[in-house]
C-alpha positions as protocol buffer text, in pm:
chain_id: "A"
residue {
  index: 1
  type: UNK
  ca { x: -853 y: -5321 z: -13171 }
}
residue {
  index: 2
  type: UNK
  ca { x: -813 y: -4976 z: -13264 }
}
residue {
  index: 3
  type: UNK
  ca { x: -517 y: -4814 z: -13120 }
}
residue {
  index: 4
  type: UNK
  ca { x: -592 y: -4478 z: -12984 }
}
residue {
  index: 5
  type: UNK
  ca { x: -268 y: -4293 z: -12988 }
}
residue {
  index: 6
  type: UNK
  ca { x: -265 y: -3958 z: -12832 }
}
residue {
  index: 7
  type: UNK
  ca { x: 20 y: -3733 z: -12905 }
}
residue {
  index: 8
  type: UNK
  ca { x: 143 y: -3504 z: -12643 }
}
residue {
  index: 9
  type: UNK
  ca { x: 104 y: -3149 z: -12748 }
}
residue {
  index: 10
  type: UNK
  ca { x: 410 y: -2951 z: -12662 }
}
residue {
  index: 11
  type: UNK
  ca { x: 371 y: -2581 z: -12608 }
}
residue {
  index: 12
  type: UNK
  ca { x: 514 y: -2388 z: -12903 }
}
residue {
  index: 13
  type: UNK
  ca { x: 867 y: -2264 z: -12845 }
}
residue {
  index: 14
  type: UNK
  ca { x: 898 y: -1889 z: -12856 }
}
residue {
  index: 15
  type: UNK
  ca { x: 1134 y: -1756 z: -13119 }
}
residue {
  index: 16
  type: UNK
  ca { x: 1431 y: -1557 z: -12992 }
}
residue {
  index: 17
  type: UNK
  ca { x: 1780 y: -1582 z: -12852 }
}
residue {
  index: 18
  type: UNK
  ca { x: 1875 y: -1714 z: -12514 }
}
residue {
  index: 19
  type: UNK
  ca { x: 2083 y: -1515 z: -12272 }
}
residue {
  index: 20
  type: UNK
  ca { x: 2382 y: -1743 z: -12330 }
}
residue {
  index: 21
  type: UNK
  ca { x: 2368 y: -1691 z: -12706 }
}
residue {
  index: 22
  type: UNK
  ca { x: 2355 y: -1313 z: -12664 }
}
residue {
  index: 23
  type: UNK
  ca { x: 2647 y: -1322 z: -12418 }
}
residue {
  index: 24
  type: UNK
  ca { x: 2857 y: -1523 z: -12666 }
}
residue {
  index: 25
  type: UNK
  ca { x: 2790 y: -1272 z: -12943 }
}
residue {
  index: 26
  type: UNK
  ca { x: 2879 y: -980 z: -12715 }
}
residue {
  index: 27
  type: UNK
  ca { x: 3201 y: -1156 z: -12612 }
}
residue {
  index: 28
  type: UNK
  ca { x: 3301 y: -1211 z: -12976 }
}
residue {
  index: 29
  type: UNK
  ca { x: 3232 y: -846 z: -13063 }
}
residue {
  index: 30
  type: UNK
  ca { x: 3437 y: -737 z: -12762 }
}
residue {
  index: 31
  type: UNK
  ca { x: 3726 y: -957 z: -12868 }
}
residue {
  index: 32
  type: UNK
  ca { x: 3721 y: -819 z: -13222 }
}
residue {
  index: 33
  type: UNK
  ca { x: 3710 y: -461 z: -13089 }
}
residue {
  index: 34
  type: UNK
  ca { x: 4002 y: -531 z: -12855 }
}
residue {
  index: 35
  type: UNK
  ca { x: 4208 y: -640 z: -13156 }
}
residue {
  index: 36
  type: UNK
  ca { x: 4094 y: -376 z: -13405 }
}
residue {
  index: 37
  type: UNK
  ca { x: 4098 y: -53 z: -13201 }
}
residue {
  index: 38
  type: UNK
  ca { x: 4472 y: -51 z: -13108 }
}
residue {
  index: 39
  type: UNK
  ca { x: 4562 y: -130 z: -13471 }
}
residue {
  index: 40
  type: UNK
  ca { x: 4345 y: 159 z: -13589 }
}
residue {
  index: 41
  type: UNK
  ca { x: 4504 y: 401 z: -13341 }
}
residue {
  index: 42
  type: UNK
  ca { x: 4856 y: 296 z: -13442 }
}
residue {
  index: 43
  type: UNK
  ca { x: 4773 y: 325 z: -13813 }
}
residue {
  index: 44
  type: UNK
  ca { x: 4635 y: 674 z: -13758 }
}
residue {
  index: 45
  type: UNK
  ca { x: 4949 y: 785 z: -13570 }
}
residue {
  index: 46
  type: UNK
  ca { x: 5171 y: 639 z: -13841 }
}
residue {
  index: 47
  type: UNK
  ca { x: 4982 y: 820 z: -14119 }
}
residue {
  index: 48
  type: UNK
  ca { x: 4998 y: 1149 z: -13925 }
}
residue {
  index: 49
  type: UNK
  ca { x: 5376 y: 1111 z: -13884 }
}
residue {
  index: 50
  type: UNK
  ca { x: 5416 y: 1036 z: -14255 }
}
residue {
  index: 51
  type: UNK
  ca { x: 5208 y: 1342 z: -14352 }
}
residue {
  index: 52
  type: UNK
  ca { x: 5408 y: 1560 z: -14110 }
}
residue {
  index: 53
  type: UNK
  ca { x: 5740 y: 1440 z: -14251 }
}
residue {
  index: 54
  type: UNK
  ca { x: 5620 y: 1507 z: -14606 }
}
residue {
  index: 55
  type: UNK
  ca { x: 5511 y: 1859 z: -14505 }
}
residue {
  index: 56
  type: UNK
  ca { x: 5854 y: 1920 z: -14350 }
}
residue {
  index: 57
  type: UNK
  ca { x: 6022 y: 1804 z: -14673 }
}
residue {
  index: 58
  type: UNK
  ca { x: 5817 y: 2059 z: -14870 }
}
residue {
  index: 59
  type: UNK
  ca { x: 5901 y: 2336 z: -14621 }
}
residue {
  index: 60
  type: UNK
  ca { x: 6269 y: 2237 z: -14623 }
}
residue {
  index: 61
  type: UNK
  ca { x: 6273 y: 2252 z: -15002 }
}
residue {
  index: 62
  type: UNK
  ca { x: 6102 y: 2593 z: -14999 }
}
residue {
  index: 63
  type: UNK
  ca { x: 6359 y: 2722 z: -14746 }
}
residue {
  index: 64
  type: UNK
  ca { x: 6644 y: 2600 z: -14970 }
}
residue {
  index: 65
  type: UNK
  ca { x: 6491 y: 2764 z: -15278 }
}
residue {
  index: 66
  type: UNK
  ca { x: 6430 y: 3092 z: -15094 }
}
residue {
  index: 67
  type: UNK
  ca { x: 6788 y: 3090 z: -14962 }
}
residue {
  index: 68
  type: UNK
  ca { x: 6939 y: 3034 z: -15304 }
}
residue {
  index: 69
  type: UNK
  ca { x: 6727 y: 3298 z: -15481 }
}
residue {
  index: 70
  type: UNK
  ca { x: 6786 y: 3560 z: -15214 }
}
residue {
  index: 71
  type: UNK
  ca { x: 7158 y: 3503 z: -15153 }
}
residue {
  index: 72
  type: UNK
  ca { x: 7119 y: 3380 z: -14796 }
}
residue {
  index: 73
  type: UNK
  ca { x: 7420 y: 3214 z: -14641 }
}
residue {
  index: 74
  type: UNK
  ca { x: 7456 y: 2956 z: -14367 }
}
residue {
  index: 75
  type: UNK
  ca { x: 7348 y: 3091 z: -14032 }
}
residue {
  index: 76
  type: UNK
  ca { x: 7100 y: 3345 z: -14171 }
}
residue {
  index: 77
  type: UNK
  ca { x: 6744 y: 3342 z: -14042 }
}
residue {
  index: 78
  type: UNK
  ca { x: 6427 y: 3342 z: -14244 }
}
residue {
  index: 79
  type: UNK
  ca { x: 6096 y: 3511 z: -14178 }
}
residue {
  index: 80
  type: UNK
  ca { x: 5868 y: 3207 z: -14148 }
}
residue {
  index: 81
  type: UNK
  ca { x: 5618 y: 3170 z: -14314 }
}
residue {
  index: 82
  type: UNK
  ca { x: 5625 y: 3489 z: -14523 }
}
residue {
  index: 83
  type: UNK
  ca { x: 5962 y: 3424 z: -14692 }
}
residue {
  index: 84
  type: UNK
  ca { x: 5879 y: 3075 z: -14814 }
}
residue {
  index: 85
  type: UNK
  ca { x: 5512 y: 3120 z: -14909 }
}
residue {
  index: 86
  type: UNK
  ca { x: 5591 y: 3183 z: -15281 }
}
residue {
  index: 87
  type: UNK
  ca { x: 5807 y: 2869 z: -15291 }
}
residue {
  index: 88
  type: UNK
  ca { x: 5562 y: 2612 z: -15153 }
}
residue {
  index: 89
  type: UNK
  ca { x: 5231 y: 2465 z: -15262 }
}
residue {
  index: 90
  type: UNK
  ca { x: 4967 y: 2606 z: -15028 }
}
residue {
  index: 91
  type: UNK
  ca { x: 4683 y: 2397 z: -14888 }
}
residue {
  index: 92
  type: UNK
  ca { x: 4309 y: 2451 z: -14953 }
}
residue {
  index: 93
  type: UNK
  ca { x: 4303 y: 2733 z: -14696 }
}
residue {
  index: 94
  type: UNK
  ca { x: 4580 y: 2913 z: -14889 }
}
residue {
  index: 95
  type: UNK
  ca { x: 4825 y: 2848 z: -14605 }
}
residue {
  index: 96
  type: UNK
  ca { x: 5146 y: 2650 z: -14559 }
}
residue {
  index: 97
  type: UNK
  ca { x: 5061 y: 2289 z: -14465 }
}
residue {
  index: 98
  type: UNK
  ca { x: 5036 y: 2219 z: -14091 }
}
residue {
  index: 99
  type: UNK
  ca { x: 5118 y: 1912 z: -13884 }
}
residue {
  index: 100
  type: UNK
  ca { x: 4812 y: 1682 z: -13879 }
}
residue {
  index: 101
  type: UNK
  ca { x: 4883 y: 1590 z: -13515 }
}
residue {
  index: 102
  type: UNK
  ca { x: 4862 y: 1956 z: -13403 }
}
residue {
  index: 103
  type: UNK
  ca { x: 5236 y: 2015 z: -13387 }
}
residue {
  index: 104
  type: UNK
  ca { x: 5396 y: 2337 z: -13511 }
}
residue {
  index: 105
  type: UNK
  ca { x: 5680 y: 2373 z: -13756 }
}
residue {
  index: 106
  type: UNK
  ca { x: 5991 y: 2554 z: -13636 }
}
residue {
  index: 107
  type: UNK
  ca { x: 6241 y: 2671 z: -13898 }
}
residue {
  index: 108
  type: UNK
  ca { x: 6608 y: 2657 z: -13804 }
}
residue {
  index: 109
  type: UNK
  ca { x: 6892 y: 2867 z: -13946 }
}
residue {
  index: 110
  type: UNK
  ca { x: 6972 y: 2854 z: -14316 }
}
residue {
  index: 111
  type: UNK
  ca { x: 7219 y: 2575 z: -14384 }
}
residue {
  index: 112
  type: UNK
  ca { x: 7112 y: 2360 z: -14088 }
}
residue {
  index: 113
  type: UNK
  ca { x: 7009 y: 2005 z: -14164 }
}
residue {
  index: 114
  type: UNK
  ca { x: 6718 y: 1974 z: -14131 }
}
residue {
  index: 115
  type: UNK
  ca { x: 6609 y: 2332 z: -14184 }
}
residue {
  index: 116
  type: UNK
  ca { x: 6268 y: 2273 z: -14022 }
}
residue {
  index: 117
  type: UNK
  ca { x: 6156 y: 2080 z: -13713 }
}
residue {
  index: 118
  type: UNK
  ca { x: 5818 y: 1970 z: -13580 }
}
residue {
  index: 119
  type: UNK
  ca { x: 5742 y: 2066 z: -13220 }
}
residue {
  index: 120
  type: UNK
  ca { x: 5627 y: 1709 z: -13153 }
}
residue {
  index: 121
  type: UNK
  ca { x: 5964 y: 1567 z: -13266 }
}
residue {
  index: 122
  type: UNK
  ca { x: 6042 y: 1245 z: -13083 }
}
residue {
  index: 123
  type: UNK
  ca { x: 5779 y: 1296 z: -12811 }
}
residue {
  index: 124
  type: UNK
  ca { x: 5531 y: 1088 z: -13013 }
}
residue {
  index: 125
  type: UNK
  ca { x: 5547 y: 740 z: -13161 }
}
residue {
  index: 126
  type: UNK
  ca { x: 5630 y: 725 z: -13447 }
}
residue {
  index: 127
  type: UNK
  ca { x: 5846 y: 1040 z: -13426 }
}
residue {
  index: 128
  type: UNK
  ca { x: 5790 y: 1346 z: -13643 }
}
residue {
  index: 129
  type: UNK
  ca { x: 6154 y: 1385 z: -13743 }
}
residue {
  index: 130
  type: UNK
  ca { x: 6280 y: 1464 z: -14090 }
}
residue {
  index: 131
  type: UNK
  ca { x: 6531 y: 1191 z: -14184 }
}
């Protein structure tokens, strides 16, 4: 006897992703974003504070040099930025460096430590304060 075996023909499965698979991928991407975005924001704030502090060090040094060369004494004022422009490395726009977080630099009296402050100061984290 000849065995007549008939195979069931299954309909071909369509290629693609199921809704559950797509939802799992979206959930994983969301989880990674939830971890990465706060770290990125904090890193950006930290680098802005570091750049601001370095700018204030340069301005402080320029104020000290100007004071010594022009015989200024403690308590004297300076004409910021005109007095210190020759004593500091200017940026690409030929200006004194500015705070990257949109703060402004405020010079204090000659002899004060520090001799320059950032308007953002301790209102941001990390603070823009010259140590």
